[in-house]
C-alpha positions in Angstrom: 0.0 0.0 0.0 1.1 3.6 -0.6 2.6 5.3 2.4 0.2 7.7 4.0 -2.6 7.0 1.6 -6.0 6.7 3.4 -7.2 3.1 3.3 -10.6 1.4 3.8 -10.8 -2.3 4.2 -14.1 -4.0 3.1 -15.8 -7.3 3.4 -16.1 -10.1 0.8 -19.7 -9.1 0.2 -18.6 -5.6 -0.8 -16.0 -7.0 -3.1 -18.6 -9.2 -4.8 -20.9 -6.1 -5.3 -18.0 -4.3 -6.9 -17.4 -7.2 -9.3 -21.0 -7.0 -10.5 -20.6 -3.3 -11.2 -22.3 -1.8 -8.1 -20.6 1.6 -7.5 -21.3 1.9 -3.8 -20.1 0.2 -0.6 -22.3 0.5 2.5 -21.3 1.1 6.0 -22.2 -2.5 7.0 -19.5 -3.8 4.6 -16.6 -1.6 5.9 -14.3 -3.6 8.2 -11.8 -0.9 9.0 -11.3 2.7 7.9 -8.1 4.8 8.3 -9.5 7.9 6.6 -11.3 11.1 7.2 -14.6 12.2 5.7 -14.1 13.5 2.2 -10.9 11.6 1.5 -10.2 9.7 -1.7 -9.2 6.3 -0.3 -7.7 3.1 -1.5 -10.3 0.3 -1.1 -8.8 -3.0 -0.1 -10.6 -6.4 0.0 -10.5 -9.1 2.6 -7.3 -10.7 1.0 -5.4 -7.4 0.8 -6.4 -7.1 -2.9 -6.6 -3.5 -4.2 -10.2 -3.0 -5.4 -10.0 0.6 -6.4 -10.3 4.1 -5.1 -13.4 5.8 -3.8 -14.7 8.8 -2.1 -15.1 8.2 1.7 -17.9 9.4 3.9 -17.8 9.0 7.6 -21.5 10.1 7.9 -23.5 8.4 5.1 -24.7 4.8 5.0 -23.1 4.9 1.6 -19.6 5.0 3.0 -17.7 4.5 -0.3 -18.5 5.8 -3.8 -16.2 4.2 -6.3 -14.2 6.4 -8.7 -12.0 3.7 -10.3 -11.4 0.0 -10.0 -8.1 -1.8 -9.7 -5.0 0.1 -9.1 -5.7 3.2 -11.3 -5.1 6.7 -9.8 -8.0 9.0 -8.9 -6.4 12.4 -8.8 -7.1 15.8 -10.3 -6.4 14.5 -13.9 -9.2 11.9 -13.6 -11.6 14.6 -12.3 -10.6 17.0 -15.1 -11.0 14.3 -17.8 -14.4 13.2 -16.5 -15.7 16.8 -16.1 -14.6 17.6 -19.7 -16.3 14.5 -21.0 -19.5 15.3 -19.2 -19.6 18.8 -20.6 -18.8 17.6 -24.1 -21.6 15.1 -23.9 -24.1 17.7 -22.8 -22.9 20.1 -25.5 -23.5 17.4 -28.1 -27.1 17.0 -26.9 -27.7 20.6 -28.1 -30.0 21.3 -25.2 -32.4 24.2 -25.9 -32.5 25.6 -22.4 -30.9 28.2 -20.3 -30.7 26.0 -17.2 -29.6 22.4 -17.1 -27.2 19.9 -15.4 -23.7 19.9 -16.8 -22.3 17.1 -14.5 -24.7 14.5 -13.2 -22.9 12.5 -10.4 -22.7 8.8 -10.9 -24.0 9.0 -14.5 -20.8 10.9 -15.4 -18.6 8.6 -13.1 -18.2 11.5 -10.6 -20.2 10.2 -7.6 -22.0 12.8 -5.5 -20.7 15.6 -7.7 -23.2 17.8 -9.7 -22.8 21.0 -11.6 -25.7 23.0 -12.8 -25.8 25.8 -15.4 -28.2 28.7 -15.0 -27.7 31.1 -18.0 -24.2 32.5 -17.6 -23.7 31.1 -14.1 -22.4 27.7 -12.9 -23.6 26.3 -9.6 -21.8 23.6 -7.6 -23.7 22.7 -4.4 -21.7 22.7 -1.2 -21.1 19.3 0.2 
């Protein structure tokens, strides 16, 4: 594991859900968390297998919202790429409206993150 990287260890049931494509891990399937709310964490399975990286919540029943699987990084470049892809997709739709959602959370592979456009203004809700 990377030195200093926040880690969350999960159950076999959580690992099975991830294998079927489920993007969330619930509090009941977290064995151990060495992280603070809001951290991007390394998710580790019951046999020390790296399952991916996720956003960690210490308050929600949905404790982990997966960003990537395997050993891929989940830093600023990933966020930038996915935000640009979301905006490009909405642009291609040629939406005839002055208010619409530019980034739509899990649908754009950016869990819990939404960006709305209202005319010339962009709104990002506070977490």
